[in-house]
N, C-alpha and C positions, 0 to 999 in steps of 0.2 A: 343132462347128466352133470352132477357136481364135478367141478374141477378142483383138485387139491394141489396145494403148493407146500413145499417143505417149510418147517419153522424158520430155517435160515433164510430161505427165499423171502418169506413174509417179512422178516426183520429188515432185510436189505431193501425190499420194495417199500416198506414203511419209511425207512430212513431217507429214501430218495424223495419222499414227499415233505421232508422238512425244509422246504424251499418255498419262498414266496416271491413272485415276480422275477424268478431267475436268480435271486440273491440268496446267499447262505443265511441261516438263522443267526441273529445277533443276540448277545446276552440280554439285552434290554427288551427284546421282542416278547410279546404276550402270546403264548401258545393256546390255541383252541383245539381240543381233541375231537376226533370223529371216529367212530367204529362203524364202518360200512361193509357191505358184502360185495367186494370188488371181484370175487370169484365165487363160484357155486350157483345155487338155484336162483338167487335174487340179483345176479350180476347185471342182467340187462336193464334193471331199473336204476342202477347206481349212477351212471354218468351225469344225467341231468340233476339228480339229487345232490351229488357232490357239488355241482355248479351252483345250486341254490345256496349251499353253505358258503361257497366262494364269493357269491354275489353279496352276501351280508358282510363278509370280511372286506370286500372291495369298497362298499359303502362307508365302512368305518375308516379304512386307511386313506381314502380319497378326501375325507372330511375331517382332518385333524387328528386321526388316530384315537387311541384309547389311553386313559390314565396319563394325562399330560403329554400326549403326542407319541406314545409308543405304538409300534406297528404290530398288527395281529398276523400270525402265521397259522396255517392249518397243519395239524399233525394227524395223519390218518393211519388207522390200523384196519387190516382186512380180516374179518371173522370167517371168511370162506363159507358163509351161510351155514355154519355149524356152531353148536354151543361151545364145544371145546376150543374152536377157533376164536370165539368171542372172549373166552377166559384168557387166552394167550394174548390177544390184542389189548384187552383191558390191562393186563399185567404190565405190558410194555409201556402203554400210555401213562398209566398211573405211577408206576414205580421207577421206570427208566426215564421217560420223558418228563415226568412230573407235571402233567397238564392239570390245570385247575378245574376244568369242567369238560364234559364230553357230549357231543351230539350223537345220538344213536344209542344202541344198535337199531337196525331196521326191523328185524324179525323178533317176535315175542320170545321164542326159545333162546335166542342169542342174548336178548336183554336180561331175561331171568338168570341165565348162567353167569353173565358178566357181573350183574348186580350182587347176586348171592355169594359169588366166589371172590370178588375183588372190590367193587366200587363202594358198596355199603360200608364195609369195614374201614375203607380209606376215607370215607366222608366226601367222595367225589360225586357231584351231580351228574346223572345221566338224563338227557332230555331227548326222547325218541320222537321222530316225526311220523312213525308208522306202526309201532308195536301196539296191537289192539287186543291181546288176550285179556279177558276179564280178571284173571288171577293176579295180574300186575297191581290192581287196585289194592289188594289185601296184603301186599308185601310189607314185612316189618323192615322198612328201609330207612328209618330215621330221617324221613323227608328228603331223600336224595334222588328219588326217581320221579320224573315228570314226563307227561306226554302232551303233545299239542294236537292229538287226534283222539276222537271218541273211541270207546271200547266196543268190542264185538258183542257184548251183552245187549247193547241197543241195536247194532246193525243186524245181528242174527235175527232178532225179533222183527225188524223192519222187512227183511227178506221174506220171512214167513208171511207177514201181512200182505206184501205185494203178490206173492205167489197165490195166496187165496183170493185176493182181489182180482187176479187175472184168470180165475176159474180153475186153478189146479186143485184137485181134491186128493190125488194119490201120487206120491213121489217116492223115489228111491234116493237115498243119501249116500254119497261116497266122499270121504274125507281123507286127505293125505295124512300120514302119521307125523304131524308136526303139532307143536303147542298151539300155533295159530289156528289150524283147521279144526282141531279137537275143541278148542274153546268156542269157536264160531258155532259148530254143530250143536254143542250143549245148550245153546240158547235158541237155535233155529227149531230144533225138533219139538220141544214142548210147546213152543208158541204156535207152530203149525198145527199141532194136535189140538191145542186149546181152541183154535179157530175152526175146528171141525174137519181138519185134514187127516189123512192116513199116511203114515210113513211105512212103505212096504218092506224096505230093507234099510238098515243103518250100518254102514260098513266103514272100517278104517283100513287103508291100503298103504303098503310100503312105498317109499319114494324110489324113483330111478329104476323101475322095472321095465324090461324090454316088452313085456306083454301083460295086459290087464284083461285079456279076453275072458278068462275063467271068472274073474270077479264081476265083469260086466254081464256075463250070462246069468250069474246069481242075482245081480242087481235088477235085471229085467224081469225076474219072476214076480208074479203078483199084479201084473198089468199096471205098472206106474205110468203116468202121463209124461213124466220128465225125470231127468237125473239132476239132483242137486249136487254140484261138484265144487268142493272147496279144496283148492290145490294151487300150487305154483306151476306155471307153464313148463319151465325147464326141468323140473324134477318129477313130473308125472302128469300135469294137467293137459299138455298138448297130446301126449301119447294116449291118454284115456279118452279124450274127446275124439281123436281121429279113429281109434279102434271102435268106439261106440257107434260112430257113423258108418264105418266100413262094414261092421258086422250087423248093421240094422238093429242094434239094441236100443238106441235112442236117437231122436232127432231134435229134441228140445232140452236145453241145459239151463239150469238156474244157478248163477255163479256169484262170486264175491269179487272184491277188488284184486284178488290174487291173479285173476286171468284178465283183468282189464288193461290190456296193452296191445299196441298195434301189431307187434311181432306175432303174438298168439293168434290174432285174427287172420293175419296173412298166412300163417302156417296151416291153420285149419280151413280157411276159406270163408270169406264173409257170407257167401250164399248159404253155406252150411250152418250158419249161426243166425239165420233170419228169424227163427222162432224163439231165440234165446234172449235172456236178459239177466241183469245182476244188480247188485248194490255195491257201493264203494263210499268210503269216507269222502266227504265233499267240503267245499268252502261256502259259507253264507254269501249272499250277494255282496259284491265288493264295490266300494266307492270308486268312481271312475278315476279320480285323481290318484288314489292309492295304487290302483292297477297300473296306471301310466308310469308312476314313479318306480314301482317294482320292476316292471318290464324293462325300463330304461337301465336300471342297475344290472339286471340279469344279462342284458345284451352286451354290457361292457366286458363280461367274462365268458359268454357262451352264445352260440347260435342254436343250441338245443331248445326243446319246447319248455318254456317256463311254467307251463300249466300241466306238465306230465304228472303222473301219480306221485304224490308226496313231495314234489319239488317246492311248492309254496310252504308246506309245513317245515321242510328242512331250512329254508330261509328264516322263517319265524323262530325256530328253535335256536339257531345260531344267534339271531339278533337279540332274543331275550337273554341268553347267557352273557352276551357282550354288554348289554345294557345293565345287567345285574352287576357285572364287574365295575362298570363306570359308576353306578350308584353306590356300590360298596367302597369305592376308591381303593380297591385292593384285588389281588388275585388269590387271596386266602380262600380256601375251599369252603370253610364254614361261613364266611362273610358273603360269598356268592350265593350260597343256599338261602341265607336269610334275606337276601335282597330280591329274590326272584318274584315273589308276589308283590313286592313294593313297586316294581316297574311294570308288572303285567296286569294286576288286578286294579279295578276302579275303587274309589274315585281317583281322579287325577287329570292332569292336562293331557289330552289325547295326542299321541304321536303315532305315526304309521311307518310303513316301509319307505325306504329312501329318505328318511328324515333324521339320520344320525346327527347331523350338525345341530339341528334344532333341539333334539333330545338332550344332547350334551350340554347345550347352553342352559336348558331348563334345570338339569340336574345340578350344574355348577351354581345356579342361582338359588338352590334349595327348594325348588318346586317339585312336588311329587308328580311323576308321569304315569300314564296309563297306556301302555303299548297295545294298540289294536292292529293285529297283523294282517297279512294278505290271505291267510287261511282261517282267520277267525279272531275273536277278541281275547281268547285264552285267559279266562277267569279260572284260575286253578283252585280246586277245592282242597280239602285237608289231605286227600290222598295223592295230590299232584295230577289229578285228572281234569279234563275239560268236557263240556257238554258235547254230545254227539250231533252230527249233522250229516245226513246220508243222501247221496244222489242215486237215482235209478238210471242205469245205463242199458243201452242196446247197441247193436251193430248197425251203423247207418251208411258206411262207406267201406271201401276195401281194407282200410286199416284204422278206422275211427270208431270210438266207443263213447259217443257224447251222452251227457246227462239229459234226460227228457223231463224229469221232475225231481223234486227234493222232499225229504221228510225229516222233521225234527220232533215229531210226536207220534205216538201209537194210537191216538184217538181217531 
């Protein structure tokens, strides 16, 4: 269930985060904004993601700082996993805290709300580690919205392909009433049908219902072999899955990254998910040295899982924004925007995670760099998007959802 906090509490909580290493913010410090979902339906994902951003900041501060030795501090806003919360958080970060750039928001609905209401007009770059709705691509955003994760237009089609490859010919589809889930389903359904499959029911359900038994009874009509469930665990996914199993409606679930988390598996029971599988945004094979450097930096700030969903992407999003500031020699919002592709797209001298000191030296020498991150190479196209790379996951242990294979093409 979503947990709401008052606007005053949100401001107080956010203000408490204007601290780095236990020290108050100084006038010369460089602020990096982040809009995260500290409360609400995505809250369980946030702690390791936040630490991914903190790890990038730690790498910078421990290696000479930014812009002639200035310290970076994280300024966080909580969007409460709601579009309105995202607008309020963006307003505070942009207009009160005057941050030059923002990591996040995490969810597509929150990103669209914050961008359209606040950040596009202010010229502030948003770089999301996890917002995947395809409609983000077409935003009239004046080149201020970037993503370090592929869109659901590709992932939805991959899930349809895998479902057919695994012998499913008839499925029911149930999507939570979020921009993320709707966007995903819009690409899954036609691709599944194009490959010869039948969608027996295609339903959108409200979040945070105590019971979905009536909807599940409807979804089970027409003899589907599985339920395609696109939802977040805390706002419906866990309840739907449990009630589907308890009522004997379904025993096979086809899912996305929304339910790829250990807590969901523990709450539903790994044995109950033995027939189920899903897709999630993944990272291409990583150079061993880059992985070692990234893990070492992350461990300096956190003992959480550095490979949890979207943690690597959060690190990369923060690092790209900070490299753009360094290359621009400024915290001017327009200058940062103009420098993003300069530091992330090739050609250039390749630098990776844990190499801030080297990147800084190269930039100072006038050498163009090409940041290749721990979650991908991040060659941004004209829309601020990167190529998709999708992992296929299943439940292999009491709370583990490892990738068994990867897809970067529909061929």
